[in-house]
Structures are given as C-alpha cells and as structure tokens.
C-alpha positions as CSV (number, residue, x, y, z in Angstrom):
1,M,-7.7,12.5,118.6
2,A,-5.1,9.8,118.3
3,W,-4.4,10.8,114.7
4,L,-4.0,14.4,115.7
5,L,-1.5,13.5,118.4
6,L,0.3,11.3,115.9
7,V,0.7,14.1,113.4
8,I,1.9,16.5,116.2
9,G,4.4,13.8,117.2
10,G,5.6,13.6,113.6
11,L,6.1,17.4,113.6
12,F,8.2,17.1,116.7
13,E,10.3,14.4,114.8
14,I,11.0,17.1,112.2
15,G,12.1,19.3,115.0
16,F,14.5,16.9,116.5
17,T,16.1,16.0,113.1
18,T,16.5,19.7,112.4
19,C,18.0,20.4,115.8
20,L,20.3,17.4,115.3
21,R,22.0,19.3,112.5
22,Y,23.2,21.9,115.0
23,V,24.0,20.0,118.2
24,D,27.7,19.9,117.3
25,G,28.5,16.7,119.1
26,F,26.0,17.7,121.8
27,R,28.3,20.6,122.7
28,N,25.8,23.3,121.6
29,I,23.6,23.4,124.7
30,G,20.6,25.2,123.2
31,W,20.3,23.0,120.2
32,T,20.9,19.9,122.3
33,A,18.1,20.9,124.6
34,G,15.8,21.5,121.6
35,F,16.8,18.1,120.3
36,L,16.1,16.3,123.6
37,A,12.8,18.1,124.2
38,S,11.6,17.3,120.6
39,V,12.6,13.7,120.9
40,A,10.8,13.3,124.2
41,C,7.6,15.0,122.9
42,S,7.7,13.0,119.7
43,M,8.1,9.6,121.4
44,A,5.5,10.4,124.0
45,L,3.0,11.4,121.4
46,L,3.7,8.3,119.4
47,E,3.2,6.1,122.5
48,V,-0.1,7.7,123.3
49,A,-1.3,7.5,119.7
50,S,-0.3,3.9,119.4
51,R,-2.8,3.0,122.2
52,S,-5.6,3.6,119.7
53,I,-3.9,3.1,116.3
54,S,-2.1,-0.1,115.5
55,M,1.6,0.2,116.3
56,G,2.8,-0.7,112.8
57,T,0.5,1.9,111.2
58,A,1.3,4.6,113.8
59,Y,5.0,4.1,113.5
60,A,4.9,4.2,109.7
61,V,2.8,7.3,109.6
62,W,4.9,9.0,112.3
63,G,8.2,8.1,110.5
64,G,6.7,9.2,107.2
65,I,5.7,12.6,108.5
66,G,9.2,13.0,110.0
67,A,10.9,11.9,106.8
68,L,8.7,14.0,104.6
69,G,9.1,17.1,106.8
70,T,12.8,16.7,107.2
71,V,13.2,16.5,103.4
72,I,11.1,19.7,103.0
73,V,13.1,21.5,105.7
74,G,16.3,20.4,103.9
75,I,15.0,21.7,100.6
76,A,13.6,25.0,102.0
77,W,16.4,25.9,104.5
78,F,19.5,24.0,103.7
79,G,19.6,24.1,99.9
80,E,19.2,20.4,99.3
81,P,18.2,19.5,95.8
82,A,14.5,19.5,94.8
83,S,14.8,17.5,91.6
84,L,11.7,16.0,89.9
85,P,12.6,12.4,90.9
86,R,13.1,13.4,94.5
87,L,9.8,15.3,94.6
88,L,8.0,12.4,93.0
89,L,9.4,10.0,95.6
90,I,8.3,12.4,98.4
91,L,4.8,12.3,96.8
92,G,5.0,8.5,97.0
93,V,5.6,8.8,100.8
94,V,2.6,11.1,101.2
95,L,0.4,8.7,99.2
96,C,1.5,5.8,101.4
97,I,0.8,7.7,104.6
98,A,-2.6,8.7,103.3
99,G,-3.3,5.0,102.3
100,L,-2.4,3.8,105.8
101,K,-4.7,6.4,107.3
102,L,-7.6,5.4,104.9
103,T,-7.2,1.7,105.6
104,A,-6.8,1.9,109.4
105,H,-9.8,0.7,111.4
C-alpha cells in the first residue's frame, strides 16, 4: 500500500509542477489553488509512504516520478524537445526508480 501511495504522491508532484507553469506569480487564483492542493497532497502522501519505505528510497522514487512525469508533460503539451539523448536519459531515470523498488526491503 505504501508504494501505491508513493506513486500517487509522485503523480500529484507532476500536477504541482504543471500548475506552477500557470500561476503567474501566484496571481492566477485557479492555478495557484491547484498548485497548493497538489503540493499538499503530494507531500502528505510522501510522508505516509515514508513510514513504511526508507526515506531515502521514498524520496528518490517520489522525485523521480515527478521529474519523469514533468518531462513527459513538457514534451506532450508544451512542445519541449524529445531528442534521443533526452529520451535515453529519461529511460535511465525509470531504470533507477525500478532498481530502488526492487532492492527495497
């Protein structure tokens, strides 16, 4: 269950980084509310998951999911480059996250 909560927390991290693009100095109330709600959910789920998963592993996986997802959102919706080196580096992040999951006790 802790791993599922950690993944969901990572997805909320993608939400807050995406919202951050639109907060406009925190003047855009809707996007700011989305940002704050996503940050709160993401951090709360990380905290709950870290009760069962070592903090270092939980944080690395949570951050990796957020980073990976944010890159994918950037490519899919914001026209960021999807070059082969960039995609291979993203694959490296995925492999590292999987490795942490497989080696966690």
